[in-house]
DOZA-967360 format. One record per atom (N, C-alpha, C): z, x, y. Coordinates in steps of 0.1 Angstrom, whole numbers, plus 5000, padded with zeros to 4 digits. Example, Ala and Ser with C-alpha at 12.3 -4.5 7.8 and 13.67 -1.06 7.14 Angstrom:
507851324943;507851234955;507851324967;507151284978;507151374989;507951295000;
This chain:
444348734646;445548764640;446448854649;445848964654;446549054662;447048984675;446148904680;446548834693;447748744690;447748674679;448848584676;450148664674;450048774667;451248864665;451748914679;450848954687;451249014700;451848894709;451148784708;451748664716;453148634711;453248634698;454548594692;455648704696;455248824696;456148934700;456548924714;455548894723;455848874737;456748754740;456548654733;457348534734;458848564730;458948644719;460248684714;460948774725;460248864730;460748954741;461248864753;460348774757;460648684768;461948604765;461948554752;463148474748;464448554749;464348684744;465448774744;465948794759;464948824767;465248844781;465848724788;465248604785;465848484791;467248454785;467348484772;468648464766;469748554771;469248684773;470248774779;470648744793;469548694801;469848654815;470848534815;470548434807;471448314806;472848354802;472948454792;474248494787;475048564799;474348654806;475048724817;475448634828;474448544831;474748444842;475948354838;476048314826;477148234821;478448314822;478348444818;479548534819;480048554833;479048564842;479348584856;480048454862;479548344859;479948214866;480848124859;481148144847;481848044839;483248014844;483848114850;485248094855;485348044869;484248014876;484247974889;484947834890;485947824899;486647694899;485947584907;486347464904;485847344911;486447354925;485647324935;486047324949;486247184955;485447094951;485446954956;485746854945;486146734949;486346634939;487746614934;487946584921;489246564915;489446634902;490646674899;491046734886;492346664882;492446634869;493646574864;494546694858;495746704862;496646814857;497946754852;498446814841;499546754834;500846784840;501046884849;502346924854;502746864867;501946764872;502246714885;503046584885;503746564896;504446434898;503646344907;503046404917;502246324927;500946404929;500046344937;498746404940;498946524950;498146624948;498146744956;496746764961;496646794974;495346824980;495146974983;494047024979;493647164982;492547174991;492747225003;491647235013;491247385014;489947415015;489547545017;488647555030;488847655038;488047665050;486747735046;485947775056;484647835053;484647965046;485848035046;485948155039;486648135025;486848015022;487447985009;488948005008;489648025019;491048045019;491747905017;492647895007;493147765004;494447725012;494547595014;495747535019;496147425010;497447425005;497847324996;498847225003;498547105001;499346995007;499946914995;501246924994;501946854983;503046764988;503546674980;504546584984;505946634981;506046744973;507346794969;507146944965;508247024965;508047164963;507747194948;508147114939;507847134925;506347134923;505647034929;504247014928;503547134936;504147164947;503547274955;503447404948;504547444941;504547564934;503747564921;503747444914;502847424903;501347444907;501047384918;499647394923;499347534927;500347604933;500147744937;499747824924;500547804913;500247884901;498847854895;498547724895;497247684890;496047744898;496247724911;495147774920;495047924920;496147994920;496148134920;495448194907;495748124896;495148164883;493648144883;493248034890;491848004891;491148124898;491748164909;491148264918;491348414914;492548444908;492948584906;493548614892;493148534881;493848554869;493748694863;492548754864;492548894858;493348994866;493348984879;494249064887;495649044884;496048924882;497448894879;497848954865;496948944856;497149004843;497249164843;496349214852;496349364854;497749414859;498149344870;499449384876;500649364866;500549254858;501549234848;501549344838;500449394834;500349504825;500849634831;500649654844;501249774851;502749764850;503349654853;504849644853;505449664839;504649624829;505149634815;504749764808;503849844815;503349964808;502449934796;501449844798;500549804787;499149814791;498749924798;497449944802;496550004791;497150074782;496350144771;495750034762;496349914762;495849814753;494449764757;494149784770;492849734774;491949844779;492549964783;491750074788;491650194779;492450204769;492350314759;493450414761;493250524753;494350624751;494550714763;493650714773;493850794785;495050754793;495450624791;496550574799;497850574792;497950634780;499250634773;500350694781;500150814787;501250874795;501650784807;500650724813;500850634824;501750514820;501450464808;502250354803;503650394800;503750514795;505150564792;505950584804;505350634815;506050644828;506450514833;505550414832;505950274837;506950214829;507050244816;508050184808;509450254810;509350374815;510650444818;511350374830;510550304838;511150234850;511950104846;511650054834;512449944829;512449824838;511349784844;511249684853;511749544848;511349514835;511749384829;513249384827;513849494824;515349494822;516049444834;515649504846;516249464858;515849314862;514649274859;514249144863;514949044855;515249064842;516048974834;517448954839;517949064844;519349064850;519348984863;518249004871;518148924884;518148774880;517348734871;517148594867;518548544862;519248624854;520448574848;521548554859;521448634869;522548624880;522048544892;520848494892;520348424903;521148294906;521748284918;522448164921;521748064930;520548104934;519648024942;518747934933;519147814930;518447734920;517047704924;516747704937;515447674942;514447784938;514947914937;514148024933;513648004919;514647964910;514247944896;513347824894;513647724901;512747604900;511347634905;511247704915;509947744920;509147834910;509847934905;509248024895;508847944883;509647854878;509347774866;508047694868;508047624880;506847544883;505647624885;505747744891;504547834893;504047874879;505047914870;504647964857;503947854849;504447734850;503747614843;502347594848;502147614862;500847594867;499847704862;500347834862;499547944857;499147914842;500047874834;499747854820;498847734817;499047634825;498147514823;496647554827;496547644837;495247694841;494647774830;495447864824;494947944813;494447854801;495247754798;494847654788;493547584791;493447534804;492247464808;491047554808;491147674811;490047764812;489447784798;490347794788;489847814774;489147944773;487847934769;487048054768;486248084780;486448004791;485748024803;486548114812;486848234808;487648324815;486848414824;487448474834;486748564843;486148674835;485048734839;484248824831;484948954826;485948994834;486749114829;487349104816;487748984812;488348964799;487348984788;486148934790;485048954780;484649094779;484449164791;484049304791;485049394784;486349364786;487349444779;487749394766;487349274762;487549224749;488949174746;489549104755;490849044752;491048914760;492148844756;492448724763;493848734769;494048654780;495448664787;496448594778;497648654779;498848594772;499448494781;500248404776;500948304785;501848384795;501848324807;502648384818;504148354816;504948444820;506448424819;507048444833;508148384835;508848394848;509148534851;509548614841;510048754843;508848834849;507648804846;506548874851;506448864867;506748754872;506748734887;507848824893;509048824887;510048914892;509749064891;509049094880;508649234878;507749284890;506949194896;506049244906;506849294919;508049234921;508849284932;509349424929;509649444916;510149584911;508949684913;507749644910;506649734912;506449764927;506649664936;506549694950;507549804954;508749804948;509749904951;509250034947;508750044935;508250174929;507150234938;506250144942;505050194949;505350234963;506450184968;506850224982;507650344982;508150394971;509050514972;508350634975;508950724984;508250834989;508550964981;509750994976;510051124971;509351164958;508951064950;508451094937;507251194938;506351164947;505251254949;505551374957;506251364968;506451474977;507451574973;508651534968;509651634965;509451714953;508751654943;508551734931;507351834933;506451794942;505351894945;506052014953;506851984962;507552084970;508452174962;509052114951;509852194942;508952294935;507752264931;506852354925;506452464935;506252434947;505852534957;507052624959;508252574960;509452654962;509652754950;509452704939;509552784927;508552894926;507352874931;506352974931;506453074942;506753024955;506653104967;507953144973;509053064971;510353094977;510653004988;511953024993;512552935003;511752945017;511353065021;510753075034;509452985035;508652995025;507452905025;507852755024;508752735015;509252595013;509752535026;510552605033;511152545046;510152515056;509052585056;507952565066;507252435064;507452375052;506752255049;507552125052;508852145055;509752035057;509651985071;509651855073;509551795087;510751835095;510551865107;511651895117;512051765123;512951695118;513351565123;513951565137;514551675140;515151685154;514051685165;512851725161;511751735171;511051595172;511351505163;510751365164;511551285173;511051245185;511751175195;511451025195;510250985190;509850845190;510450775178;511350685180;512050625169;511750475169;512050415157;511750265156;512750185165;513950225167;514950155174;515450235187;514550245197;514950315209;515950235217;515950105215;516850015223;517749945213;518450025205;519249975194;520349875198;520349765191;521449665193;522749715187;523849665192;525149705187;525249665172;525649765164;525949745150;527249795146;527849735136;529149765131;529149875121;529050005126;529050115117;530450185116;530950185104;532350235103;532350385106;531350455103;531250605105;530450635118;530250535126;529350555138;529850665147;531250675148;531750785156;530950895149;501951644895;500651664889;500251574878;501151584869;500851464860;501051344868;502051354877;502251244886;500951204893;500251304898;498951274905;497951214896;497951254883;497051194874;497451044872;498751014870;499150874869;498850794882;499150854893;498950794906;497450764908;496550864905;495150844906;494650724897;495150724885;494750614876;495150484882;496450464886;496850334892;496050304904;495750404912;494950374924;493550324921;492950384910;491550354907;491550204901;492550164894;492550024889;493149924899;493349974911;493749874922;495249834920;496049924914;497449884912;498449974919;497850074926;498750154935;498550104949;499550054955;499349964966;499750024980;501050064981;501550074995;501450215001;501250215014;501050345021;501850345034;501350275044;502050265057;501850125063;502250115075;502049985082;502349995097;501849885104;502249865118;502849725120;503749705128;504149575133;504649585147;504449485155;504949475168;505049335173;505849305183;505949175189;506249195204;505749105212;506049095226;506748965229;507848985237;508648865241;508048785252;508648665255;508048575265;507748635278;508648735282;508448795295;507248885296;506648915284;505549015283;504248945279;504248815278;503048745273;502548645284;501248625283;500648525293;501048385289;501348355277;501748225273;503148185275;504048285278;505448265279;506148245266;505548265255;506148265242;505748395235;506548425225;506248555218;504848565212;504248685212;503048715204;503548815193;502948805181;503348875170;502148935162;502349065157;501249125150;501849205138;501049215128;501449295116;500149335109;500049455105;498949505096;499549605087;499749565074;500249655064;499149745059;499449875058;498349975054;498550005040;497649955031;497849965017;496550025011;496550044998;495450094991;494349994991;493050034993;491949944992;491449924978;491249804974;490749774961;490049634961;489349604950;488749474949;489049414936;489649304935;490149214946;491249284954;491449234966;492549294974;493849254969;494849324974;496249304969;496849174974;496349124985;496948994991;496048874987;496748764985;496148634983;496548554995;495648515004;495948435016;496148295012;497248235017;497648105012;498448025022;498147905024;498947805033;499547705024;500947685025;501647595016;502347495025;502147365022;502747255029;503347155019;504647125021;505247025012;505846915021;505646795018;506146685027;507646675027;508346745018;509846735018;510446855025;509546925033;510147025043;509547155044;509047215034;508547355035;507147355041;506847445051;505547465056;505447615060;504647685053;504547835055;503147875052;502747985058;501448045056;501548195057;500648265050;500648405051;500048475039;500648585034;500148665023;501048645011;500448625000;501148614987;500648724978;501648784971;501248884961;500848814948;499648834943;499248764931;500148784919;500648674914;501648674903;502948624906;503148594919;504448524923;504048424935;504948324937;504448214945;504848214960;505648314965;506148304978;505348394988;505448355001;504748425011;505548545015;504948665013;505648795016;505748815031;504648795038;504648815052;503848705059;504348645069;503648535075;504448455085;504348325085;505148245094;505348105089;506448045093;506647905090;506547825103;507247715104;507147635117;507947695128;508847785125;509747825135;509847985137;509548055127;509648205128;508448275122;508148395127;507148485121;507848615117;507348675106;507848805102;506748885096;506949015097;505949115091;506649245089;506049325080;506849435074;506049575076;506949675077;506449815076;507449895067;506949995060;507750075051;508750155059;509950155055;510950245062;510750395058;510150415047;509950555041;511250615037;512150535032;513550585029;513450675017;514350775017;514450865006;515450804996;514950724986;515750644977;515650704963;515450824962;515250884949;515751034949;516551074939;517051204938;516651264924;516551394923;516151464911;517251554907;517651554894;518751634889;518251734878;518651854879;518351954869;519551944859;519151914846;520151894836;520252014827;521452034821;521652134811;521852064797;521052114787;521152054774;521752144764;522252094754;522852164743;521752224734;521652354733;520552414725;520652364711;521752344705;521852294692;521552144690;521752074701;521551924701;520751894714;519451904714;518651894726;518751754733;519251654726;519351524731;520751494737;521551604739;522851594746;522751674758;523451624769;523451694782;524851714787;525051814795;526351854800;526651774813;527851714814;528251644826;529751654826;530251714837;531751724839;532451784827;531851894822;532351974811;532351904798;531551804797;531451734784;529951724780;529751734767;528351704762;528251564758;527351494765;527151354764;525751324757;525751224748;524451184742;523451124752;522251154752;521251084760;520950954753;520550854761;519950734756;518550754752;518150714740;516850734736;516050594736;515050594744;514250464745;512950484737;512850414726;511650434717;510650324721;509450364723;508350274728;507150284719;506650174714;505350164706;504250124716;503250204718;502250174727;500950154720;500450024721;499149994715;498050044723;496950094716;495850154722;494550084718;493750054728;492449994725;491550084717;491050034706;490150114698;490850224690;492150224689;492850334682;494150274676;494850364669;496150334664;497250344674;498250254672;499450264681;500150394680;500750434691;501550564690;503050524694;503950604688;505350584691;505850704700;506350674711;506850774721;508350744724;508950854728;510450844731;510650884746;511450814752;511850844766;513350874766;513750994770;515151024771;515750994785;517050954785;517650914797;519050974797;519551024809;520951044812;521450934820;522750944825;523250844834;522550844847;521850954850;521050954863;519750874862;519150874850;517950804848;517050874838;515750844838;514850904827;514551044830;514251124819;513751254820;512351254825;512051294837;510751284843;509951414842;510651524839;509951654839;508851654828;509051574818;508051564807;506751484812;506851414823;505751344829;505051434839;505751524845;505351594857;505051744855;504951784843;504551924840;505352024848;506652024846;507452104855;508052224846;507352264836;507752384829;508852344819;509852444817;510852424807;512052354813;512152324826;513252264832;513352114828;514552064826;514751924822;515251854835;514451774840;514851704853;514851554851;515851494856;515951344856;515851284870;515551154870;515351084882;516350974885;517050984896;517850874900;517150794911;516850664908;516050584917;516750454920;516750424933;517450304938;516850174931;515650184927;515050064920;515650024907;516450114901;517250084889;518449994893;518849994905;520149924909;519749784912;520849694912;520649554914;520249524928;519149444929;518749394942;517949264939;517649184950;517049054947;516049024959;515049104960;514049084971;513248954969;513148904957;512448774955;513248664962;514548664961;515348574968;515248584983;515148704988;514948735002;513648665007;512548684999;511248625004;511348475003;511948414993;512148274992;512948225004;513948295008;514748245020;514048265033;513248375034;512448405046;511448285048;510848235037;509948125039;510548005045;511847995044;512647875049;513447905061;513548025066;514448065077;514047985090;515047945097;514847865109;515147945122;515948055121;516348125132;516748265129;517248335138;517648475136;518748495126;519748405126;520748415116;520248395102;519448295100;518848265087;518048385083;517248445092;516448555089;517248675084;518348705091;519148825087;519848795073;520248675071;520848635058;519848655047;518548625049;517548645039;517248795038;517148865049;516749005048;517749105042;519049065041;520049145035;519849185021;518949105014;518749134999;517649224997;516949275008;515949385007;516749515005;516749564993;517449684990;516449784984;515949754972;515049844965;513649844973;513249734979;512049734987;512449755002;512349875007;512949905020;511849875031;512249795041;511249755051;511849745065;511049785075;511449745089;510649605091;511449505092;510849365093;510949325108;509749305114;509649245127;509849095127;510349045138;510748895138;510348845152;509948715152;509848635164;510048495161;510548415171;510748275168;510348195180;510148065178;509647975189;510647955200;511847995199;512847995210;512648105219;511748205216;511448315225;512148445221;512848455210;513448575205;512548665198;512648795200;511948895192;512948995186;512649055175;513649155169;512949235159;513649345155;513249425144;514449475136;514449445123;515649475115;515249575104;515949685103;515749775092;516549715080;515749695069;516349645056;516049745046;517049815041;516749925032;518049965024;517750005012;518850065004;518850215007;519750255016;519950395020;521050455012;520750545003;521850604995;522950675003;524150644998;525350725003;525550834993;525250954997;525451074987;526751144989;527351184978;528551264980;528251394987;527051454985;526651584990;525151584990;524651655001;523151685001;522451565008;521151585010;520351485016;519151445008;519151474995;518051424986;516851514986;516751614994;515551694995;515351784983;516451844978;516351944968;516651884954;516151944944;516551914930;517951984928;518951894924;520351944925;520951944911;522052014909;522652024896;523151884891;522751854878;523151734872;524451734864;524951854862;526151864854;527451854861;527451814874;528651794882;528451664889;529651614895;529551484902;529351504917;529151634921;529051664935;527951584942;526851564935;525651504941;525351354937;526451294932;526251154928;526251064940;525650944938;525650844949;526950764948;527450714959;528550624959;528250484965;527050444964;526550314969;525450334979;525250224987;524250234998;524950195011;524250225022;524750185035;524850035036;525949975040;526049825040;525049775050;524549655047;523549585056;524049575070;525349555073;525849545086;525749675094;525549785087;525549915094;524049965095;523149885091;521749925092;521249885106;520349965112;520049945126;519149825128;519249755140;518349645143;518249645159;517149585163;516949565178;516649415180;517349355189;517249215192;517049195207;515949135211;515649105225;515849225234;515149335232;515449455240;514949445254;515449525263;515049515278;513549535280;512949615271;511449635272;510649515269;511249415262;510649295258;509549315247;509649425241;508749455229;509549525218;509049505206;509549575194;508349625187;508549745180;507349795173;507849905163;507049915152;507350025142;506050055135;505950185131;504750235124;505150345114;506150315106;506650405096;507250535102;507550535115;508050645122;509550655120;510150765125;511550795123;512350665128;513350635120;514050505122;515050505134;515850605135;516950605145;517050755150;517950765161;518150895166;519050985157;519251105161;520051195153;521551165153;522051075161;523451045161;523750935151;522750885144;523050785134;523750865122;524850815117;525550895107;525050905093;523950835090;523450835076;522050895076;521750975066;520451035064;519550925057;518450895064;517550795058;516350855051;515750955057;514551015051;514051135058;513351225051;512551325058;511051275059;510651175052;509251155050;508651045058;508951045071;508450945080;506950985083;506250885089;504950905094;505150985107;504151065111;504151135124;504051025135;504251075147;504450975158;503150925164;501950965159;500750935166;500450785167;500650715156;500350565157;501350495166;502650525164;503650445172;503450485187;503150605190;503050645205;501850565211;500750555203;499550485209;499850335210;500550275200;500950135200;501750105213;502750185215;503650165227;502950195240;502050285240;501250305252;500450185255;499850125245;499050005247;499849885251;501049875245;501949765249;502449765263;502449885269;502949905282;501849925293;500549915288;499449935298;499249815307;499749695303;499549575311;500949505313;501049435323;502349365326;502549245316;501449175313;501449065303;500249085293;500449035281;499549045270;499148915265;497948915259;497448795252;496848835238;496348735231;495848765217;494648855217;493848855228;492748945229;493249085230;494349115237;494949245238;495349295224;496049205217;496549235203;495349265194;494249195195;493049225187;492549365190;492549405203;492049535207;492949645201;494249615201;495249715196;495049735181;494749625174;494649625159;493349705155;492449715164;491249795161;491049905171;492149975174;492150085183;491950215175;490950295179;490650415171;490750545180;491650535190;491850655199;493050745193;492750875193;493750965186;494751015196;496051005193;497051075200;497251215194;496751245183;496851375177;496051485185;494951435191;494151515199;494951605209;495851535216;496551605227;497551705222;497951695209;498851795204;498051925200;496851915195;496152035189;494952075197;494151985203;492852025208;492952115220;493852105229;493952205240;494052345235;494952365226;495152505220;493952545212;493352455205;492152495197;491052545206;490852465217;489752505227;490052635233;491252665236;491652795242;491252915233;491552885220;491252995210;489753005208;489052895207;487652905205;486852955217;487452925229;486752975241;486553125241;487553195235;487453345234;486353385224;485953295215;484953335205;483553285208;483353225220;482053165223;480853255222;481053385226;480053475225;479553515211;480353485202;480053515188;479453395180;479353275187;478953155180;477353165178;476953105167;475453085166;475152955173;473852925173;473352805181;474052675177;474252655164;474852535159;476352535163;477052645161;478452655165;478652625180;477752685188;477852665202;477752525206;476752455200;476652305203;477852225198;478352255187;479452185181;480652205190;480852335195;481952365204;481852275217;480652265223;480452185235;480852035232;480451985221;480751845217;482251825216;482951925209;484351915207;485151925220;484652015229;485252035242;485251905250;484151825249;484051705256;484551575249;485151595237;485551485229;486751415236;486651275237;487651195244;488751145235;488751185222;489751135213;489351015206;488250955208;487750835202;487250865188;487750785178;487250805164;486450685159;485450645168;484550545164;483450605155;482750515148;481850565138;480650645143;480350625156;479150695162;479650825169;480850865168;481350975176;481251105168;480551205173;480351335167;481551425169;482251415180;483451495182;484551465172;484651335168;485651295158;485351365145;484051375141;483651445128;484051585129;483851655140;484151795141;485651815141;486351735148;487851755148;488451735134;487951625127;488551595114;488151715104;486951755104;486651865095;487351995098;487552015111;488352135115;489752125110;490352005111;491651985105;491652005090;490751955083;490651975068;490552125065;489652195072;489452335070;490652425073;491352385084;492452455089;493652445079;493952325074;494952315064;494652395052;493452385047;493052465035;493152615037;492752665049;492752805051;494152855053;495052765057;496452805059;497252805046;496952715037;497852695026;497252735012;495952725010;495452734997;495552874991;495452974999;495553114994;496853144987;497953084993;499253104987;499553014975;499152894977;499352794966;498552814954;497252854956;496352854945;495652724944;494452714937;493652594937;494352474931;495052484920;495552374913;496752314921;497652394925;498852344933;498352294946;497352354953;496852304965;496252164964;495552144953;494952014951;495951904949;497051944942;498151844940;498851814954;499051924961;499651904975;498751824984;497451854983;496451784992;496251634989;496751594977;496551454973;497651364979;498751424985;499751354992;499251315006;499551195010;499051145023;499751215035;501051255033;501851295045;502151445046;502251515035;502851645035;502151745045;500851745044;500151845052;500251825067;500451705071;500551675085;501851735091;502951735084;504151805088;503951955088;503352005077;503252145076;502452205087;501352135091;500452195101;501252195115;502052095117;502852095130;503852205130;504452235119;505452345118;504752475120;503652495114;502952625115;502352645129;501852535134;501152545148;502152595158;503452555156;504452595166;505252725163;504752795153;505452915149;504353025145;504053115155;503053215153;503453315142;504753325138;505153415128;505353345114;504753225113;504953155101;504253225089;504953235077;504453315066;503153255061;502853125063;501653065058;500353115065;500453175077;499353205085;498553325078;499153425074;498453535068;497753505055;496553545054;495753535041;496153635031;496853595020;497453695011;496353775004;495053725004;494053794997;493453915005;493753915018;493254025026;494454125028;494654215018;495854305018;495854405029;494654435035;494654545045;494754485059;495054355061;495054295074;495954175074;496754155085;497554035087;496953945097;496453835092;495753745101;496653675111;496153645123;496853565133;496453415132;497153335138;496753195138;495453175145;495253255156;493953245163;492753275154;492953375145;491853405136;491653295126;492653235121;492553125111;491853005118;492252975130;491552865137;490052895139;489753015143;488353045145;487553035132;488153095122;487453085109;487252935104;488352855107;488252715103;487252635110;487052675123;485952605131;484652645125;484352765122;483152805116;482852745102;483952735094;483852665081;483552525083;484152465094;483852315096;482452295100;481852375109;480552365113;479552385101;479852475093;479052495081;479052375072;480252325070;480352205061;479652085067;479852065079;479151945086;477651965086;477152085087;475752115086;475252075072;475952105062;475552065049;475551915047;476451845053;476651705051;475651625060;475351675072;474551595082;473451675089;473151795084;472051865091;472651965102;471752045107;472252155116;472152125130;471951995134;471951955148;473151865151;474151935157;475451865159;475351735168;474251735176;474051615185;473751485176;473451505164;473151395155;474351355146;475351435147;476551415138;477251285143;477851215133;478651095137;479651075126;480851035130;481951025121;481750925110;481050815113;480850715103;479750755092;479050865095;478050905085;478750965073;479951025075;480651085064;481951015060;482450945069;483750875067;483550735063;483650695050;483150565046;484250505037;484150365037;484950285028;484150205018;484450225006;483850134995;484950054989;484849924989;485849844982;485449834967;486249904959;485949924945;486749834936;486149774926;486749704915;487249804905;488349774898;488849874888;487749914878;486749834875;485649874866;484349904873;484449914887;483249944895;482650074894;483450174887;482850304885;481850314874;481650204867;480650194856;479450134863;478350214865;477250164873;476550034868;476450024855;475749904850;476549774852;477949794851;478749674854;478749634869;478749734877;478649714892;477349644895;476249684889;474949634891;474849484887;475249464875;475149324869;476149224876;477349274879;478349174883;478649184898;478149284905;478349294919;479849324922;480449424915;481849444916;482349504929;481449594934;481849674946;481149624959;481649664970;480949654983;481149784991;480049814998;480049935006;479050035000;478950155006;479950205015;479750155029;480850125036;480850095051;481150215059;480450235070;480850345079;482250305085;483250395084;484650365087;485050445099;485650375109;486150445121;487650495118;488250545128;489650575127;490050695118;491250725117;491850825108;493350795106;493950885099;495450865097;496250865110;495650925121;496350945133;496050845144;495250735140;494850635150;495650505147;495850425157;496650305155;496150215143;494850205143;494150145132;493650255123;494350275112;494050395104;493150365092;492150445090;491450445078;491550585072;492350595061;492950725057;492150785045;491850905045;491350985034;492351085029;492151135017;492951245012;492251375015;493151475018;492551615020;491951665007;492351614996;491751654983;490451594981;490051484988;488751424986;488351355000;488051445010;487451395022;486051355019;485551245025;486151155035;486051015030;486450995017;486450865011;487750795015;487650685022;488750605027;489550545015;490850565014;491650515003;492750425008;493150435020;494250345025;493850295039;494350185043;494150125056;494649995058;494349925068;494949785071;494549685060;495449635052;495149545041;495049405047;495349385059;495249255066;495449285081;495049195089;495449195104;495849055107;497049035113;497548905116;498048905131;497648805138;498048785152;498648635152;499848625155;500448495156;500848465171;500448355176;500748315190;501848195188;503048225192;504148135189;504148015200;503248025210;503047905218;502247795212;501447835202;500647745194;500247805181;500847775170;500547835157;499047825154;498347725159;496947705156;496047805163;496647885172;495947995178;496248125171;496448125158;496648245151;495348295145;495248425144;493948485139;494348595128;493648585117;493948665106;492648715099;492748825092;491548865084;492148965073;491448965061;491749065051;490349135048;490449255042;489149325040;488349275028;488949185020;488349145008;487948995008;488648905001;488448765001;489448694992;489448564992;490448484985;490248494970;488948504966;488648504951;488648644945;489048654933;488848774925;487748764915;486948664915;485848644906;484548694913;483948804908;482748864915;481648764919;481448664911;480348574914;480648464924;481948464928;482348364938;481848394952;481448294960;481048324974;482248374982;483448364977;484648404984;485148534979;484348604972;484748744967;484248844977;485148914983;484749014993;483948965005;484148835008;483348775018;483848795032;485048855033;485648885047;485349035050;484749105042;484649245044;483849275057;482749205059;481949235071;482649205084;483349085084;484049055097;485249145099;485849195088;486949285089;486449415095;485349475090;484849595094;484349585109;483949465113;483449445127;484549415136;485849415132;486949385140;487049235144;486549145136;486549005138;487648935130;487848805132;488948735126;488448595122;489248535113;489148385111;490348325117;490048205123;491148135130;491948065119;493248085119;494148045108;494947915113;494347805112;494947675116;496247655108;497247595115;498547575108;498847425108;498547345118;498847205118;497947145107;498447055099;497746995088;496546915093;496646865105;495546785111;494346875113;494546995118;493447095120;492947155107;493847175098;493547225085;492547135078;492847005078;492046905072;490646895079;490646905092;489446895100;488547015098;489147125096;488347255094;487947275080;488347195070;488147215056;486647195053;486047295046;484747285041;484747225027;485847235020;486047185006;487347115005;487347004997;488646944994;488646904980;489746954973;489946924959;491246854957;491246744949;492446664947;492946694933;494146744932;494846764919;495646634916;495346564906;495946434903;496746444890;497946374890;498746384878;498046304866;498146364854;497446294843;498146164839;499446154842;500146034838;500245934849;
């Protein structure tokens, strides 16, 4: 009897285990798309072929553009539906519905941006019928895929307990609005600096501002003639949340091109690597689109919209870097004590616009929140914990622009004139767009909404009760700088300063430092002619130009302290002294230099700022780099003295020596007390994280994350793998793709992304490019349809149901 009971119990346990395994396996795999054979679809006019190469990257061959964009929507939803829905929710401020009450304030901030309001206006005023036709076809494809999937949805929907809503055209337009928000620089930088100024005063504040006059490396050193008329904290909480769910995207970028005189093929060579936030699935969907009625384009598509953002067609190539434009101002408003929803402007009390929002919360009751707005924009001090001050935000993204039309036209551009006509609609999304064509031309066009201010340069929070600081428009496109076929036969940009000081309009304070662009131009000029192999080496170059700015002075200071070093410090000093500037994963000198940088910034700034404000400041990618440069060149700088040592005024030499000792102590904790065994890649790592990958059991069952990978480079190398000072050395930003286009033969193009084509964790194409990406390898990106067909590992036919 007991044996029978025990046997029955064991069989029950086994059945439960097997049942659980089958349930989880079904959950993992049920959304995997068909790769070969045929599928009948209701929205097609003719047959469509979908080819996938060995990495699962799709190429769509259609007979007409309507079918092409319908198939794009269907295919993208098969591969990336949950990511599309997540980005949709970001643009609508509807994250609390699936993640819970912790995201209510983030949702409220996103709703204050009113992305859908602008998108609806863009759609209403769109005169390019092809754009609307494409968006409608794409939307139909997405929704047919959702219908066909039924209950066989990607696992994230089941885990979070919801189903996708039907896609709408406006959601695709919203994504361009979100690109504009994610690219804006001042929201994080200027409000943090305002807090520092409020706490410490003007002298400390001014020491943190970039010295633009000292920046000599500019994007347009060989500027073409242009027609310029005047030529004569809570934020951090929201940002961290968006970053963790893979929705905070843009950081920096590189692009460059070499003209026919500079290449071995006699035709242009072109490269682009946009530096964005790392996440899984990646922000880019690689896609090749071919229509028999004329369109042929390949490159990167933002999931949720159908057009190639950066890539090439049969005649031109284009790629982007962020201009870093200051397109946001902050206004201090005066309110009526008796009527707090009224504000003073030009001696009149005006009513604020009240935006009432109902936010649904997963597992809880909905909450009603109010957003107040003046004519400048929303009151953002309530989001950013700025005390009793009422501060509003004027953002260029609220103004009319139509970047989606620009991208649509770029996909079809045939020459330089077509390209410029398309690029002129880039206003809210500000980019330096590199260009090359098969006729042998190369160029670089700044496309940006640069505010024309009545007064000021956008750096300070200004009075909102007067019209002195209002905007009067943006710099006309014809007056924006560009370079066309320069004498050097190369163009390049790396988020660095746009133009020289004689340009009449203020563009920004918040450029990237010159390290990346100087190294890129050094490599472009090392050889008389270049080939694709040279460009590959450039895209994975990890040599630091920052070394030459700081290391000689550091070594002089430390040399005076050698007699006081312990054994570990003495060995670390020898390694640092012999460091060649290489930031490869096996390099110990790179680890010492980076930790010395981290310790030096902290020792200079943290005592004055305090722990909380310093962590907020250290979460910005750019601010500390400029501060260190200013302090390094000014021995009397107020930040040098440690305010906690009241009986002594520290010198910069003392702070450097202390920082070196702190660095050695920290590295000893991380890697042991033998510096000869230290290596940069042991501590500097990249993990490709899914938005739900922080939950260990989900990561284990579904394989959501990949890594950690030992990561080379740093923020100051041409190929950057960037960490935050607030959280060294977890890599958060870096190349989101690497593209090399040879215009002598499009089939000789080489591309790679750090993730994969699929967003479904069980797919063989989920994060399947991570290894080759980290190893500096590429997949060959065939363009001629003959070679695409020949290289296809899979072929799926979409056939019309009727």
